[in-house]
C-alpha positions as a Markdown table, in Angstrom:
| # | Residue | x | y | z |
|---|---|---|---|---|
| 1 | Unk | 8.6 | 28.7 | 11.6 |
| 2 | Unk | 6.1 | 27.9 | 8.8 |
| 3 | Unk | 2.6 | 29.2 | 9.8 |
| 4 | Unk | -0.5 | 27.2 | 8.9 |
| 5 | Unk | -4.1 | 27.1 | 9.7 |
| 6 | Unk | -5.8 | 24.4 | 11.7 |
| 7 | Unk | -9.5 | 23.3 | 11.6 |
| 8 | Unk | -11.2 | 20.5 | 13.4 |
| 9 | Unk | -14.3 | 19.2 | 11.6 |
| 10 | Unk | -17.2 | 17.1 | 12.9 |
| 11 | Unk | -18.5 | 15.4 | 9.8 |
| 12 | Unk | -17.3 | 14.0 | 6.5 |
| 13 | Unk | -19.4 | 16.6 | 4.6 |
| 14 | Unk | -17.8 | 19.4 | 6.7 |
| 15 | Unk | -14.3 | 18.1 | 6.0 |
| 16 | Unk | -15.0 | 18.0 | 2.2 |
| 17 | Unk | -16.5 | 21.5 | 2.2 |
| 18 | Unk | -13.6 | 22.8 | 4.2 |
| 19 | Unk | -11.1 | 21.3 | 1.8 |
| 20 | Unk | -12.9 | 22.8 | -1.2 |
| 21 | Unk | -12.8 | 26.2 | 0.4 |
| 22 | Unk | -9.2 | 26.2 | 1.5 |
| 23 | Unk | -6.7 | 25.9 | -1.3 |
| 24 | Unk | -3.5 | 24.2 | -0.1 |
| 25 | Unk | -5.3 | 22.3 | 2.7 |
| 26 | Unk | -4.5 | 18.8 | 3.7 |
| 27 | Unk | -6.4 | 16.3 | 5.9 |
| 28 | Unk | -4.7 | 15.3 | 9.2 |
| 29 | Unk | -5.5 | 12.0 | 10.9 |
| 30 | Unk | -2.7 | 10.2 | 12.8 |
| 31 | Unk | -0.1 | 12.5 | 11.2 |
| 32 | Unk | 2.7 | 9.9 | 11.4 |
| 33 | Unk | 3.8 | 10.6 | 7.8 |
| 34 | Unk | 2.4 | 14.1 | 7.1 |
| 35 | Unk | 3.9 | 15.7 | 10.2 |
| 36 | Unk | 7.3 | 14.2 | 9.4 |
| 37 | Unk | 7.2 | 15.6 | 5.9 |
| 38 | Unk | 6.2 | 19.0 | 7.2 |
| 39 | Unk | 9.2 | 19.0 | 9.5 |
| 40 | Unk | 11.4 | 18.2 | 6.5 |
| 41 | Unk | 9.9 | 20.9 | 4.5 |
| 42 | Unk | 8.6 | 18.5 | 1.9 |
| 43 | Unk | 5.0 | 19.3 | 2.7 |
| 44 | Unk | 3.8 | 22.8 | 3.5 |
| 45 | Unk | 0.0 | 22.8 | 3.8 |
| 46 | Unk | -1.7 | 26.1 | 4.3 |
| 47 | Unk | -4.4 | 24.5 | 6.4 |
| 48 | Unk | -4.6 | 21.3 | 8.3 |
| 49 | Unk | -8.1 | 19.8 | 8.4 |
| 50 | Unk | -8.2 | 17.5 | 11.5 |
| 51 | Unk | -10.4 | 14.5 | 10.6 |
| 52 | Unk | -9.1 | 12.3 | 13.4 |
| 53 | Unk | -12.3 | 12.5 | 15.4 |
| 54 | Unk | -14.7 | 11.7 | 12.6 |
| 55 | Unk | -16.9 | 8.6 | 13.3 |
| 56 | Unk | -14.9 | 6.5 | 10.9 |
| 57 | Unk | -13.2 | 4.3 | 13.5 |
| 58 | Unk | -15.3 | 1.2 | 13.3 |
| 59 | Unk | -15.0 | -2.3 | 11.7 |
| 60 | Unk | -18.4 | -3.4 | 10.4 |
| 61 | Unk | -19.7 | -6.6 | 8.9 |
| 62 | Unk | -21.0 | -6.3 | 5.4 |
| 63 | Unk | -23.9 | -8.3 | 3.9 |
| 64 | Unk | -22.4 | -11.5 | 2.3 |
| 65 | Unk | -19.5 | -11.8 | 4.8 |
| 66 | Unk | -17.2 | -8.9 | 3.9 |
| 67 | Unk | -15.9 | -6.2 | 6.2 |
| 68 | Unk | -15.9 | -2.4 | 6.1 |
| 69 | Unk | -12.9 | -0.8 | 7.8 |
| 70 | Unk | -13.3 | 2.9 | 8.7 |
| 71 | Unk | -10.5 | 5.2 | 7.6 |
| 72 | Unk | -9.8 | 6.2 | 11.2 |
| 73 | Unk | -9.3 | 2.7 | 12.5 |
| 74 | Unk | -5.9 | 2.6 | 14.0 |
| 75 | Unk | -3.4 | 0.0 | 12.6 |
| 76 | Unk | -3.0 | -1.7 | 16.0 |
| 77 | Unk | -6.8 | -2.1 | 16.4 |
| 78 | Unk | -7.1 | -3.4 | 12.9 |
| 79 | Unk | -4.4 | -5.9 | 13.2 |
| 80 | Unk | -5.9 | -7.2 | 16.5 |
| 81 | Unk | -9.5 | -7.3 | 15.5 |
| 82 | Unk | -10.7 | -10.9 | 15.7 |
| 83 | Unk | -12.6 | -10.7 | 12.3 |
| 84 | Unk | -9.4 | -9.6 | 10.6 |
| 85 | Unk | -7.1 | -12.1 | 12.4 |
| 86 | Unk | -9.4 | -15.0 | 11.7 |
| 87 | Unk | -10.7 | -14.2 | 8.2 |
| 88 | Unk | -8.0 | -12.0 | 6.7 |
| 89 | Unk | -4.8 | -13.0 | 8.4 |
| 90 | Unk | -2.7 | -11.7 | 5.5 |
| 91 | Unk | -3.9 | -8.2 | 6.5 |
| 92 | Unk | -3.1 | -8.6 | 10.2 |
| 93 | Unk | 0.4 | -10.0 | 9.3 |
| 94 | Unk | 1.1 | -7.1 | 7.0 |
| 95 | Unk | 0.1 | -4.5 | 9.6 |
| 96 | Unk | 2.2 | -6.1 | 12.3 |
| 97 | Unk | 5.2 | -6.1 | 9.9 |
| 98 | Unk | 5.0 | -2.4 | 9.5 |
| 99 | Unk | 6.5 | 0.4 | 11.7 |
| 100 | Unk | 6.7 | 0.1 | 15.5 |
| 101 | Unk | 4.0 | -0.5 | 18.1 |
| 102 | Unk | 3.9 | 3.2 | 19.0 |
| 103 | Unk | 3.4 | 4.2 | 15.4 |
| 104 | Unk | 0.7 | 1.5 | 14.8 |
| 105 | Unk | -1.1 | 2.9 | 17.8 |
| 106 | Unk | -1.5 | 6.3 | 16.0 |
| 107 | Unk | -1.5 | 5.5 | 12.3 |
| 108 | Unk | -4.8 | 5.1 | 10.6 |
| 109 | Unk | -6.1 | 2.9 | 7.8 |
| 110 | Unk | -6.6 | 5.9 | 5.5 |
| 111 | Unk | -3.3 | 7.5 | 6.4 |
| 112 | Unk | -1.4 | 4.2 | 5.8 |
| 113 | Unk | -2.8 | 4.1 | 2.3 |
| 114 | Unk | -1.7 | 7.7 | 1.6 |
| 115 | Unk | 1.8 | 7.6 | 3.0 |
| 116 | Unk | 4.4 | 8.8 | 0.6 |
| 117 | Unk | 7.7 | 7.3 | -0.6 |
| 118 | Unk | 10.7 | 7.1 | 1.6 |
| 119 | Unk | 13.1 | 7.8 | -1.3 |
| 120 | Unk | 15.9 | 9.9 | 0.2 |
| 121 | Unk | 15.9 | 12.3 | -2.7 |
| 122 | Unk | 12.2 | 13.0 | -2.2 |
| 123 | Unk | 12.8 | 13.7 | 1.5 |
| 124 | Unk | 15.8 | 15.9 | 1.0 |
| 125 | Unk | 14.6 | 19.4 | -0.2 |
| 126 | Unk | 18.2 | 20.3 | -1.2 |
| 127 | Unk | 18.0 | 17.7 | -4.0 |
| 128 | Unk | 16.0 | 17.7 | -7.2 |
| 129 | Unk | 13.0 | 15.3 | -7.3 |
| 130 | Unk | 10.3 | 15.0 | -9.9 |
| 131 | Unk | 7.8 | 13.7 | -7.3 |
| 132 | Unk | 8.4 | 16.7 | -5.1 |
| 133 | Unk | 9.1 | 19.3 | -7.8 |
| 134 | Unk | 8.0 | 18.1 | -11.3 |
| 135 | Unk | 10.5 | 18.7 | -14.0 |
| 136 | Unk | 13.6 | 18.9 | -11.8 |
| 137 | Unk | 14.8 | 15.3 | -12.6 |
| 138 | Unk | 15.2 | 12.0 | -10.8 |
| 139 | Unk | 18.7 | 11.8 | -9.3 |
| 140 | Unk | 18.0 | 8.4 | -7.9 |
| 141 | Unk | 18.3 | 6.7 | -11.3 |
| 142 | Unk | 22.0 | 7.3 | -11.3 |
| 143 | Unk | 22.4 | 7.7 | -7.6 |
| 144 | Unk | 21.3 | 5.8 | -4.5 |
| 145 | Unk | 18.5 | 3.5 | -5.6 |
| 146 | Unk | 19.2 | 0.2 | -3.9 |
| 147 | Unk | 15.8 | 0.3 | -2.1 |
| 148 | Unk | 13.9 | 1.5 | -5.1 |
| 149 | Unk | 11.8 | 0.2 | -8.0 |
| 150 | Unk | 12.5 | -2.7 | -10.4 |
| 151 | Unk | 8.9 | -2.8 | -11.9 |
| 152 | Unk | 6.7 | -0.2 | -13.5 |
| 153 | Unk | 9.1 | 2.7 | -13.1 |
| 154 | Unk | 9.7 | 5.5 | -15.6 |
| 155 | Unk | 12.6 | 7.8 | -16.6 |
| 156 | Unk | 10.8 | 10.4 | -14.4 |
| 157 | Unk | 10.7 | 8.4 | -11.1 |
| 158 | Unk | 11.9 | 5.1 | -9.6 |
| 159 | Unk | 10.4 | 5.5 | -6.1 |
| 160 | Unk | 8.5 | 2.7 | -4.3 |
| 161 | Unk | 5.3 | 2.8 | -2.3 |
| 162 | Unk | 6.2 | 1.9 | 1.3 |
| 163 | Unk | 2.9 | 0.5 | 2.8 |
| 164 | Unk | 2.8 | -3.1 | 3.9 |
| 165 | Unk | -1.0 | -2.9 | 4.5 |
| 166 | Unk | -1.6 | -1.7 | 0.9 |
| 167 | Unk | 0.1 | -4.9 | -0.5 |
| 168 | Unk | -2.3 | -7.1 | 1.5 |
| 169 | Unk | -5.3 | -5.0 | 0.4 |
| 170 | Unk | -4.2 | -5.5 | -3.2 |
| 171 | Unk | -4.1 | -9.2 | -2.8 |
| 172 | Unk | -7.5 | -9.2 | -1.0 |
| 173 | Unk | -9.2 | -7.4 | -3.9 |
| 174 | Unk | -10.2 | -4.6 | -1.4 |
| 175 | Unk | -12.1 | -1.5 | -2.4 |
| 176 | Unk | -11.3 | 2.1 | -1.2 |
| 177 | Unk | -14.3 | 4.3 | -0.5 |
| 178 | Unk | -13.9 | 8.1 | -1.2 |
| 179 | Unk | -16.1 | 11.1 | -0.4 |
| 180 | Unk | -15.5 | 14.3 | -2.3 |
| 181 | Unk | -17.1 | 17.4 | -3.7 |
| 182 | Unk | -18.9 | 15.3 | -6.3 |
| 183 | Unk | -20.1 | 12.7 | -3.9 |
| 184 | Unk | -19.1 | 9.2 | -3.1 |
| 185 | Unk | -17.2 | 6.8 | -5.3 |
| 186 | Unk | -15.1 | 3.6 | -4.9 |
| 187 | Unk | -11.8 | 2.6 | -6.4 |
| 188 | Unk | -10.3 | -0.9 | -6.4 |
| 189 | Unk | -7.3 | -1.1 | -4.1 |
| 190 | Unk | -5.2 | -2.4 | -7.1 |
| 191 | Unk | -5.9 | 0.8 | -9.0 |
| 192 | Unk | -5.8 | 3.3 | -6.1 |
| 193 | Unk | -2.0 | 3.9 | -6.3 |
| 194 | Unk | -0.5 | 5.0 | -9.7 |
| 195 | Unk | 2.6 | 4.1 | -11.6 |
| 196 | Unk | 4.8 | 7.2 | -12.1 |
| 197 | Unk | 4.6 | 7.6 | -15.9 |
| 198 | Unk | 5.3 | 11.2 | -16.7 |
| 199 | Unk | 3.5 | 12.6 | -13.6 |
| 200 | Unk | 5.2 | 11.0 | -10.6 |
| 201 | Unk | 3.9 | 13.7 | -8.3 |
| 202 | Unk | 0.5 | 12.0 | -8.3 |
| 203 | Unk | 0.8 | 9.0 | -5.9 |
| 204 | Unk | -2.8 | 7.9 | -6.1 |
| 205 | Unk | -6.1 | 8.3 | -8.1 |
| 206 | Unk | -7.6 | 10.4 | -5.3 |
| 207 | Unk | -9.1 | 13.7 | -6.6 |
| 208 | Unk | -8.8 | 17.2 | -5.2 |
| 209 | Unk | -10.8 | 17.5 | -2.0 |
| 210 | Unk | -11.6 | 13.8 | -1.6 |
| 211 | Unk | -11.3 | 12.0 | 1.7 |
| 212 | Unk | -10.8 | 8.3 | 2.2 |
| 213 | Unk | -13.7 | 7.1 | 4.4 |
| 214 | Unk | -13.3 | 3.4 | 4.4 |
| 215 | Unk | -11.8 | 0.2 | 2.9 |
| 216 | Unk | -14.0 | -2.7 | 2.1 |
| 217 | Unk | -13.0 | -6.3 | 2.0 |
| 218 | Unk | -14.9 | -9.0 | 0.0 |
| 219 | Unk | -15.9 | -12.2 | 1.7 |
| 220 | Unk | -12.9 | -14.6 | 2.2 |
| 221 | Unk | -12.5 | -17.3 | -0.4 |
| 222 | Unk | -13.5 | -20.7 | 1.0 |
| 223 | Unk | -10.6 | -22.9 | 1.8 |
| 224 | Unk | -7.9 | -20.3 | 0.9 |
| 225 | Unk | -4.9 | -19.9 | 3.1 |
| 226 | Unk | -3.0 | -16.6 | 3.3 |
| 227 | Unk | 0.4 | -15.2 | 4.3 |
| 228 | Unk | 2.4 | -12.0 | 4.2 |
| 229 | Unk | 6.2 | -12.2 | 4.2 |
| 230 | Unk | 8.6 | -9.3 | 4.1 |
| 231 | Unk | 12.4 | -9.1 | 3.5 |
| 232 | Unk | 14.1 | -6.0 | 5.0 |
| 233 | Unk | 17.5 | -4.9 | 6.2 |
| 234 | Unk | 16.8 | -5.2 | 9.9 |
| 235 | Unk | 14.3 | -7.2 | 12.0 |
| 236 | Unk | 11.9 | -4.4 | 12.8 |
| 237 | Unk | 10.8 | -0.9 | 11.9 |
| 238 | Unk | 12.2 | -1.1 | 8.4 |
| 239 | Unk | 10.6 | -0.8 | 5.0 |
| 240 | Unk | 10.4 | -3.8 | 2.6 |
| 241 | Unk | 13.2 | -4.5 | 0.2 |
| 242 | Unk | 10.6 | -6.9 | -1.2 |
| 243 | Unk | 7.4 | -8.4 | 0.2 |
| 244 | Unk | 4.7 | -10.9 | -0.8 |
| 245 | Unk | 1.0 | -11.1 | 0.1 |
| 246 | Unk | -0.5 | -14.4 | -1.1 |
| 247 | Unk | -3.8 | -16.2 | -0.9 |
| 248 | Unk | -4.0 | -19.8 | -2.2 |
| 249 | Unk | -6.6 | -22.6 | -2.3 |
| 250 | Unk | -5.6 | -26.0 | -3.5 |
| 251 | Unk | -8.0 | -28.7 | -4.7 |
| 252 | Unk | -7.0 | -32.2 | -5.8 |
| 253 | Unk | -3.4 | -31.0 | -6.0 |
| 254 | Unk | -4.0 | -28.1 | -8.3 |
| 255 | Unk | -4.4 | -24.4 | -7.8 |
| 256 | Unk | -8.1 | -23.6 | -7.4 |
| 257 | Unk | -7.7 | -19.9 | -6.3 |
| 258 | Unk | -4.7 | -17.6 | -6.3 |
| 259 | Unk | -4.1 | -14.0 | -5.4 |
| 260 | Unk | -0.5 | -12.6 | -5.3 |
| 261 | Unk | 0.9 | -9.2 | -4.8 |
| 262 | Unk | 4.4 | -7.8 | -4.3 |
| 263 | Unk | 5.5 | -4.9 | -2.2 |
| 264 | Unk | 8.8 | -2.9 | -2.3 |
| 265 | Unk | 9.2 | -3.4 | -6.0 |
| 266 | Unk | 7.2 | -0.6 | -7.6 |
| 267 | Unk | 5.5 | 2.8 | -7.3 |
| 268 | Unk | 2.4 | 0.9 | -6.1 |
| 269 | Unk | 1.6 | -2.6 | -4.7 |
| 270 | Unk | 2.3 | -4.9 | -7.7 |
| 271 | Unk | -0.6 | -7.3 | -8.3 |
| 272 | Unk | 1.0 | -10.3 | -10.0 |
| 273 | Unk | -1.7 | -11.0 | -12.5 |
| 274 | Unk | 0.6 | -12.8 | -15.0 |
| 275 | Unk | 1.7 | -15.2 | -12.3 |
| 276 | Unk | -1.9 | -15.7 | -11.2 |
| 277 | Unk | -2.9 | -16.6 | -14.8 |
| 278 | Unk | 0.0 | -19.0 | -15.1 |
| 279 | Unk | -1.0 | -20.8 | -11.9 |
| 280 | Unk | -4.8 | -21.2 | -12.3 |
| 281 | Unk | -5.4 | -24.9 | -12.7 |
| 282 | Unk | -1.7 | -25.7 | -12.5 |
| 283 | Unk | -0.1 | -28.3 | -10.2 |
| 284 | Unk | 0.4 | -26.8 | -6.7 |
| 285 | Unk | 4.1 | -27.5 | -6.7 |
| 286 | Unk | 7.3 | -25.5 | -6.1 |
| 287 | Unk | 8.2 | -25.9 | -9.7 |
| 288 | Unk | 4.9 | -24.3 | -10.8 |
| 289 | Unk | 5.3 | -21.5 | -8.4 |
| 290 | Unk | 8.8 | -20.8 | -9.6 |
| 291 | Unk | 7.7 | -20.7 | -13.3 |
| 292 | Unk | 4.8 | -18.4 | -12.4 |
| 293 | Unk | 7.1 | -16.0 | -10.5 |
| 294 | Unk | 9.5 | -16.0 | -13.4 |
| 295 | Unk | 6.7 | -15.1 | -15.8 |
| 296 | Unk | 5.7 | -12.1 | -13.6 |
| 297 | Unk | 9.2 | -10.9 | -12.9 |
| 298 | Unk | 10.3 | -11.1 | -16.5 |
| 299 | Unk | 9.0 | -7.5 | -16.8 |
| 300 | Unk | 11.5 | -6.3 | -14.2 |
| 301 | Unk | 14.0 | -3.6 | -15.3 |
| 302 | Unk | 16.4 | -3.3 | -12.3 |
| 303 | Unk | 18.8 | -0.4 | -12.0 |
| 304 | Unk | 22.6 | -0.6 | -11.3 |
| 305 | Unk | 22.3 | -1.5 | -7.6 |
| 306 | Unk | 19.0 | -3.2 | -7.1 |
| 307 | Unk | 19.0 | -6.2 | -9.4 |
| 308 | Unk | 19.1 | -8.4 | -6.2 |
| 309 | Unk | 15.4 | -7.5 | -5.6 |
| 310 | Unk | 14.3 | -9.8 | -8.5 |
| 311 | Unk | 15.6 | -13.1 | -7.2 |
| 312 | Unk | 14.7 | -12.0 | -3.7 |
| 313 | Unk | 11.0 | -11.4 | -4.7 |
| 314 | Unk | 11.1 | -14.7 | -6.6 |
| 315 | Unk | 12.3 | -16.6 | -3.5 |
| 316 | Unk | 9.7 | -14.9 | -1.3 |
| 317 | Unk | 6.8 | -15.8 | -3.6 |
| 318 | Unk | 7.9 | -19.4 | -4.2 |
| 319 | Unk | 8.5 | -19.9 | -0.4 |
| 320 | Unk | 5.2 | -18.4 | 0.6 |
| 321 | Unk | 3.2 | -20.3 | -2.0 |
| 322 | Unk | 4.9 | -23.6 | -1.2 |
| 323 | Unk | 4.2 | -23.2 | 2.5 |
| 324 | Unk | 0.5 | -22.4 | 1.8 |
| 325 | Unk | 0.2 | -25.4 | -0.6 |
| 326 | Unk | 1.5 | -27.7 | 2.2 |
| 327 | Unk | -1.4 | -26.6 | 4.3 |
| 328 | Unk | -3.8 | -27.9 | 1.7 |
C-alpha cells in the first residue's frame, strides 16, 4: 500500500496554488493513464489534485471560426461534437482510432496530451530506464524496440509518444493553453512534446505546477480535406506502429495547402515539415507524394527490429494524400 493525499479543487487558480504548495503532487482528471502507472509503481505522487470537476468541459467557438476545447472535455464527447466532425474530421477520426469506447468515455483532452509512453521498459520497474530513472540506461536500444522510435531518438531514449489525438493536433496547428504559478501562456501543439535528447524524463514543455486548461484550433483551411490513418497490430485498442494525419487542398492540379504529421515514429508527434515544403506548389500526384515522403523519412534511423516502420509510414502518407487529392 502506497499512501497518498487527495485534494479536490474548485477552480484553476486553486489547483495551481495547491500544486505549488504540495511537492510531489500531480493533477488527476480521467486517470486512465496515471492510475495505471501508479498501480505499476512507475508513478508515486504524494498528493493527487483532482481537477476533473473544473469548469473546463466545454467546446466553444472562437472569433474567426476556430474552436476552444476545454481540457476536461471527454474524448467521446470531443469525437462526437458536430463542430469537430464537420470542420476538423481528422481530429474526430484520430480520437475514434484510440483506446476503447469505455476509456474514451473517461479520458480527457488534457490527459490524452499528457499520457506517457507505453515502452515496456518504462512500465517495468525492475528494468533500468532513463525516462523513469535518469542515468540508468536505455535497454530498449539493444532489446525489445519493434514498436519504438525511428525518428528523433537519442542514445538516451527510443520511446514513442502514444497519443493519436496529439498527431491530429500537430497537423491542425493547434495551440495548448496552460495556467501556472506565473500566469497563463500558450505553446504550439507541435512544440508541446519534446524529443528525448539527454533528458528523456521530460515528456513535454509543461512547467512545474502548470495545468493544461484548453486546446485551441485555428479556423479550418477553405477547401482542405483531411484524414487520419493508423497502422497497428490488431484492429482495435492498440497503439500505432505508424500513423498519419493529413490536410490537403488542391487547386488546378497542384498542392495549394498541405499539413502532414506522423505518429508512432518518435518521442513526439512528428510534423513532416520537409515533406510539406517539397509539396507546396507541386503536382498533386502519387509520384509527388512519394518523393515528399522520402524527403521526410530520409532522416529516419531505425534500430535492429523496427526498420519496417519507414516503408509503412511512407505507404500510409502516400495512400492518404492520394485519396485526399482524388477528392479535389
